[in-house]
N, C-alpha and C positions, 0 to 999 in steps of 0.2 A: 542555587546549586546546579551544577552542570549534570545533565543526564546522559550516561553512556548508552549508546544504542547500536543495534545491528539492524540493517535494512535488508529485507528480503523482497525483491520487486521484479516487475516484468515491463520495464520501460519500452514503449508507452509514454503518451504525452502527459497525462496527469501524474504518472510516476516520475517523469522528468521534472515537473514542476515541484513535486515533493522532495526529490533529491536536491534540487536547487536550494530550497528553503532550509533543509536539514544541514546541508554542507556549510551554510553561511550564517546560521543563527548561533550565537555564542552560548546559548542554553543547552545545545546538544553537542555531544562528542561522538561523531560517527566512527565506529571502530572497523566496520566491515560492511560491504555491500554484496549480497548474494543474488543471483538471477535465476529466473525460472521461465519456462515456456508459458505463455498466456496471451497477452495482447498480440504478440508475434512469436516467432520461434525463439528458442533459447539462444541460438547463435546471434540473432538480431538484438534481443534484449541485452545480452552481454556486451555487444559492440556499443550499444546506446549508453549503457552505464559507463563504459570506458570513455566515451566521448564527453559525457557530462562531467566526470571527475577531472579530466584533462582541461576542459573548458574553464573550470574554476581553479585550476592550478593546485589541486589537492593531491595528497599522497595517501590514498586509502585503498586497501586491498579489495579486489573484486574477485569473487569466486563463482564459477559457472555451475548451475544447478541442473535440475531435472528437465529433460527434453520432451517429456510427455507425462500425462497423468498416471496415477497408480494403476487404474483399470480402464477408464473411459477413453474413447478415441479423442485425440486432441483436435480442438476447433479454435482457431485464433479469432482475433477481433481486428484484422487488417482493414476491414471495411470502415472501421471507426478511426483507427490510428494510422492508416496508411501502410503501404507495403513494407517499409523499413521500420515502422513503429515510431519514427521521429521525423516527420516531414516538416517543412516550413522554415528551416534554417540550415545553412550550409556549414556543417561541422567538418573540420579536417579529419582525415583518417587517423584514428588513435594510434599512438606509439606504445602505450602502456601494454603490459601483458597481464593476463589473468593469473590468479593464484594457481599454484600446482596442486592445491587441495580442491576437491569438489566441494560444493556448497555445504553439504551436511557436515563434512569433516572440518571445514573452516569454521562453521559455527561452533562446533564442539571445541575446537582448539582455542577460539577466542574466549569462550565461557570458562574453559578450564584455567586459562591464564589470568583471568580477572579476579581480583581480590574481593570485589563487591558484585552483587547481582546486577544484571544488565536488563535493559528493555529491548524486546524484540518487536519490530514493527514489520508486518507482512501485508503487502498491498497487491500481490498477484495471487495466482493459485497457490494453495498451501501445501504443495507436494513436497517441497524441501523441508518444511516444518514438520509434517507428518513423519517423514523419513527420519528426521532428527529425533523425534519423540520416541520412535520405535527402537532406534539404534543406541540412543544415549539417555535412557530414563534416569540415570543417576545424576545427570546434569540439569535436570528440570528445576532443581532448587536454585540454580544460578540465574534463573529468569524471574525478575520481580514482576513483570507484566508483559503479556502478549497483546499487542494492539493490532487488531485486524481491520483492514478495509475489506468489507464484503458482507454478504448476507442482506436480508431484509425481512421485516415482519409485516410488511404492508404491500408487497408486490414486487416483481422483479424487472430486470431489463434484458435478461437472456431468454426468459419466458415470462408468462404472466405471474409466475411465483418465484422464479430463481434469479438471483443476482449473478453476474458473469463469473466472478472469481470462484465462487462456490460451485457454480454450474460446471466450470472447467474441470475441477477435480473434486467431486462430492465425497468420494471415499476418503481423500485426504482431509477434507473439512470435518468429516465425522470423527476421525481420529483426533483431530485438534480439539474439538469441542468436548470430547470425552477424556481429555488428558489430565484434568485436574488443575491445569495452569490458571492463573488469574487472567481472565480474558476480557478485554473490552472490544466490543464489536461496533465499529464505525461503518454502518451500512447505508443503504439508500435512504433509510428513514431520516438520516441527517444530511447526507451529501447532496440530495436533491432539493434541500431547503436552503442551500448556501451556494447559489450559482455565481460564477464570475460574470459581472455585468459587462455590457459593451463599453460603458464608461470607464470601468476599471481596466479592461483590455486595452482601450485606446490610450490610457495613461502610460502603459508599459513601454511603448516605443520611445518615450522621452527619458527613460531611466537607465541610460547607459547600455552597454552591449548585452548585459544579462537581460535587461528589459526588452531589448530588440529581439533576443533569442526567444524569450518566453512569449512575446507578442506573436512572433512567427509561428511557433508550434501550436499555440492556442488557437490562432486563426485557422490553422489546418485541421483542427480537431473536429471530428465528425459527430460528436455527442452534443447535439443542439437541442435546447429546450426553450420554451417561452420564458424570456427574462434573462437568458444567458447560457453558459456552459458549466457543467459540474466539474470541479477539480477534486474528484472523489478522494484521491490518495493524499492530497495536501491536508485534508481535514485530520488525518491521523497524526500529522506533524503538529498541527494546531493543538490537538488534544494532548499530545506528549508534552507540550510547552505550557499550555493553559487548560488543564482538565476542567476547571470551573466553567469554561465557556460552552461545554457540551452537557445537555441534560441527559442523564442516564436512567435506565430502568433495569432492575434485576429480573432476569428471565432464565428459564431453562430452555436451551436451544437444542433441537434435534435436527439432523440433516437427512433429507431423503436421497437415497443413493440409487434408486432405480424407478422405472415407470415414467409416466408423463409429467410428474412433479419433480423429476430428478433435479437436485440442486437447491430445492427449497429449504430454507431455514425456518423451522416451525417452532413458534414460541408457545409455551404452556401458559398463556395469559391468565386464564381463570384457575390455574393450579389444580387442574383435574388429574394430572399424572404425578405431580410433585408438590410437596408442601411449599409454601411461599418462601421459606428460608432455604429451600433446596434448589439453588440456581447454579448455572455453570458459566454465565456470562452477564456482563453489564452491557446493555444495549443502548446505543445512542439514539435518542428520539427527538432532540431539539437543538437548535443553534440560532444565534443572532446573525442573520445574513449580512446586515450592514456592517457589523463588527468584522466579520470575516473579510469582506472586500477591503476595508481600511487596513486591517492587519496584513493582508497579502501585499498591498502596495508598500507597506513599511518593510516587509521582508525583502522585497525586490530592491529597495533602496540599500539594504545591507549588502547586496551582491555586487553593487556597482564596481566594475573593474577599471573605470576611467580615473 
């Protein structure tokens, strides 16, 4: 069964890899891509989304979203993703134009026109998603699952407790987790357990122009760990296609919106505040790293433009 999805992203290198997989896997039908400020400015993330859609010769609308968080001052991750957000490959200047609708309105229009519920995958700050929840509560029933890249229940990467996407707009994240939507949180507890190894990265250059592109941007990626580089956002696409490959745990997640722990996603692990049955998210806690690397190579082979 093909899964219809909307992608809300801030490309970004790992977002770019996620878009590449999503656009070329026959199990997903990408209806819309919306952009948000996060890894770099929203102007740059939008340009990068256009570049990727054109690179793969797809005709998918792209709608530009929020330029800054709801309340917090915007801080990008250009130190990790480069000034453009997509270094390492020489993309031509895109010719496509963005949608006349802003991201929130574009999401609403797509859901309104869909006969069946759709999956929403968000891999940047959740500003667009929070705005949609507040503006179009009647359309929440049209979302069968909200898959989030973000958060952590074991330590952060923007601070000792906060993951970057949630840290970027914690107020939006709090709205999202309190929305009542079916939420699956693919955070650092999973993504740091499935690094792209050097062996996998080295194979990419042999896999057509798409492989060369991904090899280039991944090599330029500044998020380096012992054993490889995390493709955080790609794990959301893996989950959308193969949910059985991610070990999940039911949790109640609260988001800290001020103070030194701002952006922390706090799990009620011992059920001190909520009963065990009272949870608002399924949190990813485990993955087979070897499977992920093999799967990623298979996905790149599907993209081969030669």
